[in-house]
C-alpha positions in Angstrom: 116.0 101.3 79.9 119.7 100.5 79.4 122.8 102.1 78.0 124.6 100.5 75.1 127.0 98.7 77.5 124.0 97.0 79.1 124.1 99.0 82.3 121.0 100.7 83.6 120.7 104.2 82.4 120.4 106.9 85.1 116.8 108.1 85.0 114.7 110.9 86.6 111.0 111.4 86.9 111.2 114.3 84.5 112.5 111.9 81.8 109.5 109.6 82.1 106.1 109.6 80.5 104.1 108.7 83.6 102.9 106.2 84.6 103.5 104.2 81.3 107.3 104.3 81.4 107.5 102.8 84.9 106.9 99.4 83.4 110.1 99.4 81.4 112.4 100.5 84.2 115.2 98.2 85.6 115.2 97.6 89.4 118.2 100.0 90.0 116.3 102.7 88.1 113.2 102.0 90.2 115.2 102.5 93.4 116.5 105.8 92.0 113.0 107.0 91.3 111.9 106.0 94.8 114.7 108.1 96.3 113.7 111.0 94.2 110.0 110.6 95.2 110.9 110.6 98.9 113.0 113.8 98.5 110.0 115.4 96.9 107.6 114.2 99.6 109.8 115.5 102.4 110.5 118.8 100.7 106.9 119.5 99.8 105.2 118.4 103.1 107.8 120.5 105.0 106.3 123.5 103.3 102.6 122.6 103.0 102.0 120.3 105.9 100.2 117.0 105.4 100.5 113.2 105.9 104.1 112.4 105.7 104.9 109.1 107.5 102.2 107.0 105.7 103.4 108.3 102.3 107.0 107.6 102.9 106.1 104.0 103.8 104.2 103.4 100.6 106.6 104.7 97.9 107.9 101.3 96.6 104.4 99.8 96.9 102.9 102.5 94.8 105.6 102.3 92.2 105.1 98.5 92.0 101.3 98.9 91.6 101.7 101.2 88.6 104.4 98.9 87.1 102.1 95.9 87.3 98.6 97.4 86.6 97.4 99.8 83.9 95.6 102.7 85.6 93.0 104.0 85.0 91.7 100.9 83.1 92.7 98.9 86.1 91.1 100.5 89.1 93.3 101.3 92.2 91.2 102.3 95.2 93.1 103.8 98.2 91.7 103.3 101.7 91.5 106.7 103.6 93.6 108.1 100.8 96.1 110.0 102.9 98.9 107.7 101.5 98.3 108.7 97.8 101.0 111.4 97.4 103.3 109.1 95.5 100.4 107.9 93.4 99.7 111.6 92.5 103.4 112.2 91.6 103.4 109.1 89.4 100.2 109.9 87.6 101.1 113.2 86.0 100.8 115.6 88.9 104.4 116.1 89.8 104.5 119.7 88.3 101.5 120.6 90.6 102.7 118.7 93.6 104.0 121.9 95.3 100.3 123.0 95.5 99.5 120.0 97.7 96.6 120.8 100.1 96.6 124.4 99.0 93.6 126.4 97.8 93.0 125.6 94.1 95.9 123.1 94.3 95.9 119.3 94.4 94.1 117.5 97.2 95.8 115.5 99.9 93.2 112.7 99.2 92.0 110.9 96.1 89.7 113.1 94.0 88.2 111.9 90.7 87.6 115.5 89.5 91.4 116.0 89.8 92.6 113.0 87.8 91.2 109.9 86.0 93.6 107.9 88.1 91.8 108.8 91.3 88.9 106.3 91.1 86.9 107.2 94.2 87.0 110.0 96.7 87.9 109.0 100.2 89.0 110.4 103.5 87.5 108.0 106.0 88.9 104.6 106.9 87.9 101.0 106.0 85.8 101.7 102.9 88.2 100.6 100.1 87.2 96.9 99.9 83.5 97.7 99.7 84.2 100.2 96.9 86.5 97.8 95.1 83.9 95.0 95.4 81.3 97.2 93.8 83.6 98.4 91.0 84.8 94.9 90.3 81.3 93.5 90.0 80.3 96.5 87.8 83.2 95.8 85.4 82.3 92.1 85.3 78.7 93.1 84.3 80.1 95.4 81.6 82.1 92.5 80.2 85.5 94.1 81.2 88.4 92.0 82.2 90.4 94.7 84.1 91.7 94.4 87.6 90.3 96.2 90.7 92.9 96.7 93.5 92.0 97.9 97.0 95.0 99.2 99.1 94.2 99.1 102.8 96.4 99.6 105.8 96.4 97.3 108.9 95.1 100.3 110.8 92.1 100.6 108.6 91.6 96.8 108.9 90.5 97.4 112.5 87.4 99.1 111.2 84.3 96.8 111.0 83.3 97.9 107.5 86.5 96.4 106.2 85.3 92.9 107.3 81.9 93.5 105.8 83.7 94.1 102.5 86.1 91.1 102.9 83.2 88.8 103.7 81.2 89.8 100.6 84.2 90.0 98.3 85.3 86.5 99.2 82.0 84.9 98.9 81.0 86.7 95.7 84.1 85.4 93.9 85.1 88.6 92.2 87.6 87.1 89.8 89.8 90.1 89.2 89.7 91.6 92.7 93.0 92.1 94.6 93.3 93.5 98.1 96.7 94.8 99.2 97.2 94.8 102.9 99.8 97.5 103.6 100.9 96.4 107.1 103.1 98.9 108.9 102.0 98.0 112.4 100.4 101.4 112.7 97.2 103.2 112.0 97.7 106.7 113.3 98.6 105.7 116.8 100.3 102.3 117.4 98.0 99.4 116.4 96.3 97.5 119.2 94.2 94.5 119.7 94.0 90.9 118.6 94.2 91.8 114.9 97.6 93.4 115.5 98.8 90.3 117.2 97.4 88.1 114.4 99.3 90.1 111.7 102.4 89.9 113.8 102.2 86.1 113.7 101.8 86.2 110.0 104.8 88.4 109.6 106.8 85.6 111.1 106.0 83.5 108.1 107.7 85.8 105.6 110.1 82.9 104.9 107.2 81.4 102.9 107.6 83.8 100.0 111.4 83.7 100.1 111.3 79.9 100.0 108.8 79.9 97.2 111.0 82.2 95.1 114.1 80.1 95.7 112.4 76.8 94.9 110.8 78.2 91.7 114.1 79.6 90.4 115.8 76.3 91.1 113.1 74.3 89.3 113.1 76.5 86.3 116.8 75.9 85.8 116.3 72.1 85.6 116.3 71.1 81.9 113.1 69.9 80.2 111.1 69.1 83.4 111.8 72.2 85.4 109.2 74.6 84.0 106.3 72.1 84.0 107.0 71.2 87.6 107.2 74.9 88.6 103.9 75.6 87.0 102.4 72.6 88.8 103.5 73.9 92.2 102.3 77.4 91.4 98.8 76.1 90.6 98.7 73.8 93.6 98.9 76.4 96.4 97.7 74.2 99.2 100.0 71.4 98.3 103.0 73.8 98.0 102.4 75.2 101.5 101.9 71.8 103.1 104.8 70.0 101.4 107.5 72.7 101.3 106.7 74.7 104.4 104.9 72.1 106.5 102.2 74.9 107.0 98.7 73.4 107.0 97.0 76.1 108.9 94.9 78.6 106.8 94.9 82.3 107.4 91.6 84.0 108.3 91.7 85.6 104.9 91.7 82.2 103.2 88.8 81.2 105.5 86.9 84.2 104.0 87.5 83.1 100.4 90.7 84.8 99.5 94.0 83.4 98.2 96.6 84.7 100.6 100.0 85.7 99.4 102.7 87.1 101.7 104.0 88.6 103.8 106.4 90.3 101.4 108.9 93.1 102.0 107.1 96.3 100.9 110.4 98.0 100.2 111.7 95.3 97.9 110.5 96.2 94.4 111.6 92.9 92.9 109.6 91.0 95.5 106.6 93.3 95.0 106.7 92.8 91.2 106.7 89.1 91.6 103.9 88.9 94.2 101.7 91.2 92.1 102.3 89.2 89.0 101.4 86.1 90.9 98.2 87.7 92.3 97.1 88.6 88.8 97.4 85.0 87.6 94.6 83.8 89.8 91.0 84.2 88.7 89.6 84.6 92.2 89.9 87.2 95.1 93.5 87.5 96.3 94.9 89.2 99.4 98.5 90.3 99.2 100.1 91.0 102.6 102.8 93.7 102.3 105.1 94.7 105.2 106.3 98.3 105.2 107.9 100.8 107.5 105.9 104.0 108.2 108.1 107.0 107.8 110.7 105.1 105.7 113.6 107.2 104.6 113.2 110.1 107.0 114.7 109.3 110.5 112.4 111.7 112.5 109.3 110.1 110.9 110.6 106.6 111.3 111.3 107.3 115.0 107.9 108.8 115.7 105.5 107.9 112.9 102.5 109.0 115.0 103.7 112.6 115.2 104.5 112.6 111.5 101.2 111.0 110.4 99.6 114.4 109.9 102.0 117.3 110.5 102.1 121.0 110.0 105.0 122.7 108.2 108.3 121.6 109.7 112.1 122.1 109.5 113.6 119.3 107.4 117.0 119.3 109.3 115.5 119.1 112.8 112.1 117.7 112.1 110.6 120.4 114.4 107.1 121.6 113.4 106.5 125.4 113.0 103.7 125.3 115.6 104.1 123.2 118.7 101.2 120.8 119.3 101.6 121.7 123.0 99.7 124.9 122.3 96.4 123.7 120.9 92.8 123.0 121.9 93.6 119.2 121.6 96.5 119.6 124.1 94.6 121.7 126.5 91.7 119.2 126.4 94.0 116.3 127.0 96.0 117.8 129.8 92.8 119.0 131.6 91.2 115.5 131.3 94.4 114.0 132.8 94.3 116.5 135.6 90.6 115.6 136.4 91.4 111.9 136.1 94.0 112.3 138.8 91.3 113.3 141.2 88.6 110.8 140.1 89.3 107.1 139.3 86.0 106.7 137.5 87.1 108.9 134.6 88.3 106.8 131.5 89.6 108.0 128.2 88.7 106.4 124.9 90.2 107.0 121.4 89.8 105.4 118.0 93.5 105.3 117.0 93.9 109.0 117.6 95.9 109.2 120.9 98.2 112.0 119.7 95.7 113.7 117.4 93.2 114.2 120.3 95.8 115.0 123.0 95.1 111.8 125.0 98.8 110.9 125.2 98.9 112.9 128.5 96.2 110.7 130.0 97.8 107.5 128.6 101.1 108.4 130.2 99.6 108.7 133.7 96.6 106.4 133.7 97.2 103.7 131.2 94.9 101.2 132.9 92.0 103.6 132.2 93.0 104.5 128.7 91.5 102.6 125.8 92.6 102.8 122.2 90.0 100.7 120.3 91.5 101.1 116.8 89.7 102.7 113.9 86.3 101.7 115.2 84.2 104.7 116.2 81.0 102.7 116.3 82.6 100.3 118.8 84.1 103.2 120.8 80.7 104.7 121.5 79.1 101.4 122.5 82.1 100.4 124.5 81.8 103.8 126.3 78.2 103.1 126.9 79.1 99.8 128.5 81.7 101.4 130.8 79.1 104.1 131.8 76.5 101.4 132.6 78.9 100.2 135.3 79.4 103.6 136.9 82.5 104.8 135.1 82.7 108.2 133.3 84.0 107.5 129.8 85.3 110.4 127.7 85.5 109.6 124.0 87.8 112.0 122.2 87.1 111.9 118.4 87.4 114.2 115.4 84.1 115.7 114.3 84.3 114.1 110.8 84.8 110.6 112.2 82.0 110.9 114.9 79.6 110.7 111.9 80.3 107.0 111.6 78.8 106.3 115.1 75.4 107.9 114.6 73.4 104.7 115.1 75.4 103.8 118.3 74.8 107.3 119.8 71.0 106.8 119.4 70.6 103.0 120.0 73.3 102.2 122.5 73.9 105.5 124.4 70.8 107.7 124.2 68.1 105.0 124.7 70.1 103.4 127.5 70.3 106.8 129.3 74.0 106.3 130.1 76.3 109.3 130.7 79.1 109.5 128.2 81.2 112.5 127.3 82.2 113.3 123.7 85.3 115.4 123.2 84.7 116.5 119.6 88.0 117.7 118.2 88.5 119.5 114.8 84.9 120.9 115.0 84.2 123.3 112.2 86.6 124.2 109.4 89.9 122.2 109.4 91.2 123.8 106.2 93.7 122.0 104.0 92.3 118.4 104.5 89.3 119.5 102.5 85.7 118.2 102.1 86.1 114.8 103.8 87.5 116.2 107.0 85.7 119.5 107.6 83.8 119.2 110.9 80.6 120.6 109.7 77.9 118.0 110.6 78.3 117.1 114.3 75.9 119.8 115.5 72.9 119.0 113.4 73.6 115.3 113.9 73.8 115.5 117.7 70.7 117.8 117.8 68.7 114.9 116.5 69.8 112.5 119.3 67.4 112.7 122.3 68.7 113.9 125.6 72.0 115.2 124.2 73.7 118.4 125.5 76.2 120.3 123.4 78.8 122.8 124.6 80.9 124.9 122.3 83.6 126.9 124.1 85.2 130.0 122.6 88.6 129.8 124.3 90.9 127.6 126.3 89.4 128.8 129.6 85.9 127.9 128.6 87.0 124.5 127.2 88.2 123.6 130.7 85.0 124.8 132.3 82.9 123.0 129.8 84.8 119.7 130.2 84.3 119.8 134.0 80.6 120.6 133.6 80.2 117.8 131.1 81.8 115.2 133.4 80.2 116.2 136.7 77.0 118.2 136.1 75.4 116.7 133.0 73.7 113.4 132.4 73.3 111.2 129.3 75.3 112.2 126.2 77.2 115.4 126.6 79.4 116.8 123.9 82.2 119.4 124.1 83.2 120.6 120.7 86.3 122.7 119.9 88.3 123.6 116.8 91.6 122.6 115.4 94.6 124.7 116.2 95.4 127.4 118.8 93.4 129.8 120.8 94.1 133.3 119.3 91.0 135.0 120.7 91.0 138.6 121.9 87.4 139.0 123.2 86.7 140.2 126.7 86.9 137.1 129.0 85.9 138.8 132.2 82.4 137.2 132.2 82.9 133.6 131.0 80.1 131.2 131.9 78.6 127.9 130.9 75.4 129.2 129.4 75.4 132.5 127.4 76.6 136.1 127.6 74.8 139.2 126.4 76.9 142.3 125.6 74.6 145.2 125.1 75.4 148.3 123.1 73.5 151.6 123.7 70.5 152.3 121.5 71.1 149.0 119.5 68.3 147.2 117.7 70.8 144.8 116.0 71.9 141.5 117.7 74.8 139.5 116.4 74.7 135.8 117.7 77.4 133.2 117.5 79.4 130.5 119.4 82.8 128.8 119.4 85.8 130.4 117.8 83.6 132.5 115.5 82.4 134.6 118.4 85.8 136.2 118.4 85.3 137.3 114.8 81.9 138.7 115.7 83.4 140.5 118.7 86.0 142.2 116.5 83.3 143.1 113.9 81.2 144.7 116.6 84.0 147.0 117.6 84.4 148.1 113.9 80.7 148.6 113.4 80.1 150.5 116.6 83.0 152.7 115.6 81.2 153.4 112.4 78.1 154.4 114.2 76.3 151.1 113.6 75.3 150.0 117.1 75.3 146.2 117.6 74.8 144.0 120.6 76.3 140.5 121.0 75.0 137.1 122.2 77.7 134.5 122.8 76.3 131.0 123.4 78.4 128.4 125.3 75.8 125.8 126.0 74.4 125.7 122.4 71.9 122.9 122.8 69.3 122.7 124.1 68.6 126.4 123.9 66.8 128.0 126.9 63.6 129.9 126.3 65.2 132.8 128.3 67.8 133.3 125.7 65.3 133.4 122.8 63.0 135.7 124.8 65.8 138.2 125.4 66.9 138.0 121.8 63.4 138.7 120.5 63.6 142.2 121.9 65.9 143.2 119.0 64.3 144.1 115.7 67.2 142.7 113.6 69.1 139.5 114.4 72.0 137.9 112.5 73.3 134.5 113.5 76.9 133.3 112.5 77.5 129.6 112.7 80.6 127.5 111.8 78.5 124.5 111.0 76.1 123.1 108.4 73.1 124.8 109.9 71.8 123.5 113.2 71.6 126.0 116.0 70.9 128.9 113.7 67.9 127.0 112.3 66.6 126.1 115.7 67.1 129.7 117.0 65.0 131.0 114.0 62.3 128.4 114.6 62.0 129.3 118.3 61.8 133.0 117.4 58.9 132.3 115.1 57.2 130.2 117.8 57.3 133.3 120.0 55.8 135.4 117.3 58.9 137.3 116.4 58.2 139.9 113.7 61.7 141.4 113.1 64.4 140.5 110.6 66.3 137.3 111.1 69.3 136.2 109.0 71.6 133.2 109.4 75.1 132.8 107.9 76.4 129.3 108.0 78.2 126.6 105.8 76.4 125.3 102.8 77.5 122.0 101.1 81.0 120.6 101.1 83.9 122.9 101.6 87.0 122.4 99.5 90.6 122.6 100.7 92.0 126.0 101.6 93.5 127.6 104.6 91.1 127.9 107.6 91.0 131.6 107.1 90.1 131.4 103.4 87.4 128.8 104.1 85.8 131.0 106.8 86.0 134.0 104.5 84.1 132.3 101.8 81.4 131.3 104.2 81.2 134.8 105.5 82.5 134.1 109.0 85.6 136.4 109.2 85.5 139.8 110.9 85.8 141.6 107.6 82.9 139.6 106.0 80.7 140.0 109.0 81.2 143.8 108.9 80.5 143.7 105.1 77.3 141.7 105.5 75.9 143.8 108.3 76.4 146.9 106.1 75.2 145.3 102.9 71.9 144.1 104.3 71.1 147.6 105.6 71.1 146.7 109.2 72.8 150.0 110.0 69.6 152.1 110.6 
C-alpha cells in the first residue's frame, strides 16, 4: 500500500480488512500497526487485567504469521493461548477487544466458538504440538494441502507432553507441519534447567540466519548463474551449514526429524517474513526458532515480565496494580512457609514455573538452596517431591488447582502408593473468574478424594490458612493438601473459635443446617444472619478438614431435619456427606448446591452468583425450597 510518490501510505487497523490486508502492507506500515497494537494491549489490559508481558512480546510474530499464512484455512494453534491477544485483534475482534476477559466478552484464551480463527481451545501448557500433529494428519487424510502451525513458548517446551508431540510429529513426517518456538527465556517465572541452557547456546548461532540472508542476496545479484546457485544452496541445507558456517553439529530438533531454522529476531518483521516463507518451502516438519522479548514496548513489563505475566488492573504511567499482591492468600501462604522453613531445614519448596504466582518468591529469597523451580512440569514436580520426601525432607509443592490435574497419575502411583509425606499448596482453588473455563479450580477436591490416604484442608481465612499449613507439615502423613482461593481475605465471620476440624454454630429452635467450607462459608455466615433476622432459624457447620470426614460430624448433622450443603467445587464433599447421611439412615431433606460443568469467564462474584453461592442466592434458595418452617 503506497502513495503515488512510491512512499508507504500511513495506515491504521481501522483502515484494514483483517487479516487479509496484512499481506499487502509494506514493512514500515507493519511497524506502525505493531505500535498501534501494543498501545491497544497496554490500554485494554490496564482496565481489564490479563496476560500482558507475553502478548507484548508476540506482536510482530503474530503479524508475520497472518501475513504468511491464510487463517483459518491454514491452522494456527497457540500453546497455552495466553499470548493470543494480538491474534484476536488481527482476526476481526478489535471492536470487541475492550470486553477482554469480561462476562459475555471475548476470552483471554483461544475459543473456537468465538472465532473460526481460534482453532482449538487451550489454557494449559505444552499441548499445541500434539494438537497440530493431529490436525495436520487429519488434513492430509482429507486431501488438503494447507499448513498447520503450532506456536509454543520455550517455557511450555519444559513440559513433557511437548516432547511427546515433537517425537511423533518428526517421525510421522507431517509434510505441512511447522512449529514456531517463541523463545523469550521465560515461562511465567524465569526459565530454568538444561533446556534453557541449550536454547541459550542456540541463540548464540543467530549469525547463521544473517549470514544466510547476506549470501543469498549476493548470489541473486550475480548475472545468469546467481539464481540457480542460490536455489541449490537453499535446497542443500546440510551442505550450506557445513561449508558457509562450519557448523556440522545438528540441533536436537533435527535429531527428532525437524528441519531447524533460526534463531531469528522475533521483532524483525522482514526477517520473520523470510524465515516463514522458507519454512513453507519444505515438505517436511520444520521448527522455526524465534527470539523475542517478553514485555516488549512497555518498560515496567520488560523490567519485570514475571509480575506482568498475569496482572490485575494497573496504572499505565506507574505500572502499579490496583490491588497489591502482598495482600493475598498466595502471599500469606508464601510468607508463612518461609517463616516455618527458617525453623526447619527439612522444609523444601517446589514450583512448576509459578514462583511469583504462588507466593514462593519469599521462600526463594531466603532459602534458595531448598527452593526448586522445575519448569512447567507438574508431573515431574509431584514425583520429584516424592523423591525428596523418601529421603526425609518435607516438600511443599505450591500449584494452581487447574494445573494439579496434570499430575493425577503421579499422585497415585508415585506419592500415595509409596506412602511418602508431601504437602500440596493448592492455589486458585475454586472460582478464579476472568480466566474462564480452563482455569477455574473446580476439580481438585473430587480428584484428590479418589487418591488413597489423602487429607484435604480448606481454610476460610488467612488465620486458618496458617494453621492448616502448620498442621499439614507437622501433624499429617502421606499426601496432605491445603487449598485456598485466588485473591484477598475479605471475610467477616466470627473467628473466635477457629480450629482444624469443624465448627458448629447452633441457632435456637433450628431444624435447618447450612454446611460449607473455604471462602463460601463467609457467604453462608452472612446469609444465616439475614435468615435468622427474618425468623428462619438456621444453624451452621463450617468444615476445615474437609476430607476425610469424621463420623462425629455426620452424626451431629443428622440431628437436623433439613440440611443444605454449599460447595465451591464440582461436587465432592457434598456428595460424600450425602452418602454418609444415607448410610446412617438419615430420613430428612438433603440438598447440595455446587458447580456443574465448565464455568465461563466472568467476575468471581458473578460466577458464584450463577452457581448459587453468594449470600443473596443462599438466602433466596433457602426461602424458595420452603426450608423456613
